LOVOLO-883504 format. One line per 8 residues: their letters; for each residue x, y, z of C-alpha. Coordinates in pm, 1 decimal. Layout:
A) X,Y,Z; ...
***
This chain:
MTRTPPFG) 10215.1,8687.2,10026.7; 10543.2,8754.2,9856.8; 10813.6,8950.9,10019.3; 11021.5,9189.8,9815.8; 11387.4,9218.4,9914.4; 11468.6,9519.2,10121.5; 11593.6,9824.7,9936.8; 11920.3,9823.6,10134.8
TLIFFAIA) 12011.9,9477.5,10004.3; 11968.2,9591.8,9645.0; 12186.7,9895.7,9709.2; 12454.2,9676.9,9872.7; 12469.1,9440.4,9574.9; 12467.8,9730.7,9327.2; 12761.6,9894.4,9506.1; 12946.5,9561.8,9531.6
FALSLYFT) 12893.3,9498.3,9159.6; 13010.6,9850.6,9068.8; 13322.6,9812.7,9282.9; 13405.1,9475.6,9131.4; 13368.4,9625.8,8782.5; 13596.8,9914.9,8877.7; 13868.7,9692.9,9025.1; 13851.4,9454.5,8729.5
FAAVQGDF) 13891.7,9745.6,8489.0; 14181.2,9885.6,8693.6; 14351.6,9544.7,8702.5; 14335.4,9514.7,8325.0; 14380.5,9869.8,8194.3; 14504.5,10075.1,8488.6; 14849.1,10222.7,8543.7; 14966.8,9891.5,8690.3
GLFRRAEI) 14734.3,9667.0,8487.3; 14798.7,9381.0,8251.5; 14808.6,9593.8,7936.3; 15060.1,9834.3,8091.0; 15273.5,9538.2,8197.2; 15276.0,9406.4,7839.9; 15383.7,9751.4,7716.2; 15664.9,9764.7,7972.3
VAESQDLR) 15788.4,9416.6,7878.2; 15792.3,9508.2,7507.2; 15969.8,9837.0,7579.6; 16231.7,9664.1,7794.3; 16298.1,9414.3,7513.7; 16345.2,9702.3,7266.9; 16585.8,9871.3,7507.6; 16781.5,9546.6,7550.7
NQLAQVRA) 16812.3,9519.1,7172.3; 16933.1,9880.3,7150.2; 17184.5,9814.9,7428.5; 17321.7,9511.8,7244.9; 17352.3,9716.9,6925.9; 17533.0,10001.0,7103.4; 17769.3,9755.4,7274.3; 17852.5,9603.1,6935.2
EVAEMENL) 17922.7,9950.0,6791.8; 18143.8,10036.2,7089.2; 18338.0,9710.7,7050.0; 18389.9,9785.0,6680.6; 18510.9,10138.4,6755.5; 18744.5,10009.1,7027.2; 18887.4,9762.2,6776.2; 18943.9,10035.5,6516.7
TKRMSDDY) 19096.4,10263.2,6779.3; 19333.2,9989.6,6894.0; 19434.5,9918.8,6534.8; 19522.2,10287.1,6484.1; 19708.6,10328.0,6815.8; 20080.4,10386.8,6862.9; 20137.4,10035.0,6997.0; 19974.8,9857.7,6703.9
LDLDLLDE) 19940.1,10021.9,6363.2; 19740.1,9845.0,6093.7; 19875.6,9978.9,5765.7; 19580.8,9852.8,5563.6; 19338.2,10038.7,5790.3; 19555.9,10350.1,5774.8; 19559.5,10331.0,5392.9; 19181.8,10281.4,5381.7
RARSVLGM) 19113.0,10577.6,5613.4; 19354.5,10806.1,5424.4; 19187.1,10720.7,5094.8; 18841.8,10771.6,5241.0; 18911.9,11100.0,5417.7; 19153.3,11259.4,5170.4; 19009.1,11109.4,4852.8; 19348.2,10982.4,4742.4
VRTDEIVI) 19414.5,10713.7,4481.1; 19731.6,10554.1,4354.5; 19856.8,10617.9,4003.1; 19794.7,10259.2,3894.7; 19427.3,10258.9,4004.1; 19118.8,10340.1,3797.8; 18832.8,10528.4,3963.8; 18480.6,10444.7,3846.9
R) 18197.0,10674.8,3950.5
***
């Protein structure tokens, strides 16, 4: 005589298997899963790169501002900006377009 396993045992293992599948899926693709973590790491690296770029732009603008201040006037920069903004040229220069 062979005994078949009780129906309750089969249900227990089916529920345990379903729960383990659910938690495995949630650990990999859930809101706090591995894939989301990889996305967050990549996004944070992009933001760090943008921050470095913005800091470089700010440093460049601070340098230009200092060079145009009352305490320190860079005549070459002043000449360059006046030519750029006003479209001025000297009489001894040739303009090629």
